[in-house]
C-alpha positions in Angstrom: 18.3 -115.5 -116.9 14.6 -115.9 -116.2 11.8 -114.1 -114.3 9.4 -115.7 -111.8 6.7 -116.4 -114.5 9.1 -118.8 -116.3 9.7 -122.2 -114.7 13.2 -123.5 -113.9 12.6 -126.5 -116.1 11.7 -124.3 -119.1 14.7 -121.9 -118.5 17.2 -124.8 -118.2 15.8 -126.3 -121.4 16.4 -123.0 -123.2 19.9 -122.8 -121.7 20.7 -126.3 -123.0 19.5 -125.3 -126.5 21.8 -122.3 -126.4 24.7 -124.4 -125.2 24.2 -126.9 -127.9 24.0 -124.3 -130.6 27.1 -122.6 -129.2 29.0 -125.9 -129.2 28.2 -126.5 -132.9 28.9 -122.9 -133.8 32.4 -123.1 -132.3 33.2 -126.0 -134.6 31.1 -125.4 -137.8 30.8 -121.6 -137.8 27.5 -119.9 -138.5 25.7 -118.7 -141.6 23.4 -115.6 -141.5 20.8 -114.6 -144.1 18.1 -111.9 -144.0 14.6 -111.9 -145.3 12.3 -108.8 -145.5 8.7 -108.6 -146.5 6.3 -105.6 -146.8 2.5 -105.5 -146.8 0.6 -102.4 -147.8 -3.1 -101.6 -147.5 -4.9 -98.6 -148.9 -7.9 -96.7 -147.6 -8.9 -93.9 -149.9 -5.8 -91.8 -150.7 -3.8 -93.1 -147.8 -1.6 -96.1 -147.7 -0.2 -97.9 -144.7 2.7 -100.4 -145.0 4.1 -102.9 -142.5 7.6 -104.2 -142.8 8.6 -107.5 -141.4 12.3 -108.4 -141.2 13.9 -111.7 -140.2 17.5 -112.8 -139.8 18.1 -116.5 -140.2 21.0 -118.2 -138.4 22.1 -121.7 -139.4 24.8 -123.8 -137.8 25.7 -126.8 -140.0 26.3 -129.7 -137.7 24.9 -131.7 -134.9 25.9 -133.2 -131.5 26.5 -136.9 -131.5 27.3 -137.3 -127.8 27.8 -135.2 -124.6 29.8 -135.8 -121.4 30.2 -134.2 -118.0 26.8 -132.6 -118.1 26.1 -130.0 -115.4 23.1 -127.8 -114.7 22.9 -125.2 -112.0 20.4 -122.5 -111.1 21.5 -119.4 -109.1 19.8 -116.2 -108.0 21.0 -113.3 -110.1 19.3 -110.3 -108.6 16.0 -110.0 -106.7 13.5 -112.5 -108.2 15.6 -113.0 -111.3 17.4 -116.3 -111.5 19.9 -117.8 -114.0 20.3 -121.4 -115.2 23.8 -122.4 -116.3 24.3 -125.5 -118.4 27.7 -126.9 -119.4 29.0 -130.1 -121.0 31.6 -131.5 -123.4 30.2 -132.2 -126.8 31.2 -134.5 -129.7 30.2 -132.3 -132.8 29.8 -133.7 -136.3 30.2 -131.4 -139.3 29.8 -132.5 -142.9 32.8 -131.7 -145.1 32.6 -129.8 -148.3 31.2 -126.4 -149.5 27.8 -125.6 -151.1 27.6 -125.6 -154.9 26.9 -121.9 -155.9 25.3 -123.1 -159.1 22.8 -125.3 -157.3 20.0 -123.1 -155.9 16.2 -122.8 -155.7 14.1 -119.7 -155.5 11.1 -119.9 -153.2 8.1 -117.5 -153.3 4.8 -117.5 -151.4 1.5 -116.1 -152.6 1.3 -114.0 -149.5 3.6 -113.1 -146.6 0.6 -112.8 -144.2 -2.4 -115.2 -144.0 -5.7 -115.2 -142.3 -6.9 -118.4 -140.7 -8.2 -120.7 -143.4 -6.6 -119.0 -146.4 -4.8 -121.0 -149.1 -1.0 -121.2 -149.3 0.7 -121.5 -152.7 4.5 -122.1 -153.0 6.4 -121.3 -156.2 9.7 -123.0 -156.8 12.3 -121.8 -159.4 15.3 -124.2 -159.7 18.6 -123.2 -161.2 19.2 -126.8 -162.2 17.1 -130.0 -162.2 16.7 -131.1 -158.6 14.7 -133.2 -156.2 12.7 -131.0 -153.8 10.8 -131.6 -150.6 8.9 -129.0 -148.5 8.6 -129.0 -144.7 6.6 -126.8 -142.4 8.2 -125.7 -139.2 5.9 -124.7 -136.3 8.1 -123.2 -133.6 5.3 -123.3 -131.0 4.9 -127.1 -131.2 7.0 -129.7 -129.5 8.5 -133.1 -130.4 7.8 -134.6 -133.8 4.9 -132.1 -134.3 7.5 -129.3 -134.9 8.5 -130.1 -138.5 6.1 -131.8 -140.9 6.4 -132.6 -144.6 3.7 -131.0 -146.9 5.3 -131.9 -150.3 5.4 -134.5 -151.8 2.0 -135.8 -150.7 -0.6 -138.2 -151.9 -1.9 -135.7 -154.5 1.5 -134.3 -155.7 4.1 -137.1 -155.7 6.7 -136.0 -158.2 9.7 -134.5 -156.4 12.0 -133.9 -159.4 11.6 -130.4 -160.9 13.3 -128.9 -163.9 11.5 -125.6 -164.3 9.4 -123.1 -162.4 6.8 -125.2 -160.4 3.9 -124.4 -158.0 2.8 -126.4 -155.0 0.0 -127.4 -155.3 0.7 -128.2 -159.0 -1.9 -127.4 -161.6 -3.1 -130.9 -161.6 -2.9 -131.2 -157.8 -4.8 -128.0 -157.2 -7.9 -129.7 -158.6 -7.7 -132.2 -155.8 -6.4 -130.4 -152.7 -5.5 -127.1 -151.1 -2.8 -126.1 -148.6 -4.7 -124.2 -146.0 -3.0 -122.1 -143.3 -4.6 -122.4 -139.8 -4.1 -120.4 -136.7 -3.0 -122.8 -133.9 -5.9 -123.4 -131.6 -3.8 -123.8 -128.4 -2.3 -120.4 -128.5 -3.3 -117.9 -125.8 -6.1 -115.5 -126.7 -3.8 -112.5 -126.3 -1.8 -113.6 -129.3 -3.3 -112.2 -132.5 -0.6 -113.7 -134.9 2.1 -116.3 -135.0 5.1 -116.8 -137.3 5.5 -120.1 -139.1 8.2 -121.2 -141.6 8.6 -123.3 -144.8 11.9 -125.1 -145.3 12.5 -126.3 -148.8 15.2 -129.0 -149.1 16.7 -129.4 -152.6 19.1 -132.3 -153.4 20.9 -133.4 -156.5 19.9 -137.1 -155.9 16.7 -138.6 -154.4 16.7 -138.6 -150.6 14.4 -140.3 -148.2 12.8 -138.3 -145.4 10.3 -139.0 -142.7 7.0 -137.2 -142.7 7.6 -135.6 -139.3 10.6 -134.6 -137.1 11.5 -132.6 -134.1 13.6 -129.6 -135.0 16.8 -131.1 -133.6 16.3 -134.4 -135.5 15.5 -132.5 -138.7 18.7 -130.4 -138.3 20.7 -133.6 -137.7 19.3 -135.2 -140.9 20.2 -132.1 -143.0 23.7 -131.9 -141.5 24.3 -135.5 -142.7 23.8 -134.5 -146.4 27.1 -133.3 -148.0 26.8 -129.4 -148.5 27.7 -129.7 -152.2 24.8 -132.1 -152.8 22.0 -130.0 -151.3 20.5 -126.5 -150.7 18.1 -125.3 -148.0 15.8 -122.4 -148.6 13.6 -121.0 -145.8 10.7 -118.6 -145.9 8.7 -117.1 -143.0 5.0 -116.2 -143.1 2.6 -114.8 -140.5 -0.7 -116.3 -139.6 -3.4 -113.9 -138.2 -6.1 -115.1 -135.8 -9.5 -115.3 -137.5 -12.4 -113.1 -136.4 -14.5 -114.6 -133.6 
């Protein structure tokens, strides 16, 4: 359902995303995880804390083909309309179960960043593993949505055996990971949420530098679950002072 300030094209695109997710969910099931962060500030004897809670949902599969695609827009009530999308889907799901002994802890130096502040990621592996870090920007489109930030030209070693920071100690002498508030966001928005997705694998894997979110999900779904682990962390970016 969508109001007059949302275009029919945008509403039907959202409906198709929901339909695709539901199709995969019916075959592969769904995994939920929760993440909670708290930021406190003090002024004199008073402290104020802000809690930010996120529930992740992950469906482990992708759609290889669709048939009998239908899209219809109808008036729901008043100025509210509804876009209905339906199709038959060929869903691929990787076989196997995740290895509970293969995991990676991910910590950020801050849950909330101002425009231009440095981001530091700490990785803590349960076993030796190959790690790559991607940044997901939900407000972008196409291949600008998911971009790789590690490895890079300054930090190229992907195999880790112990607690590691990105940038590494050697890499930090050559580069910073700076968080930037997106310039094309409306002025009314004072903050946006962005995400890091850490992909850990037991053997080396080749990835592109950039993906759309759908293509990235497809690539992850093609890796056997017992051979990989995906860890996600959300952070908030505040607009800088003008």
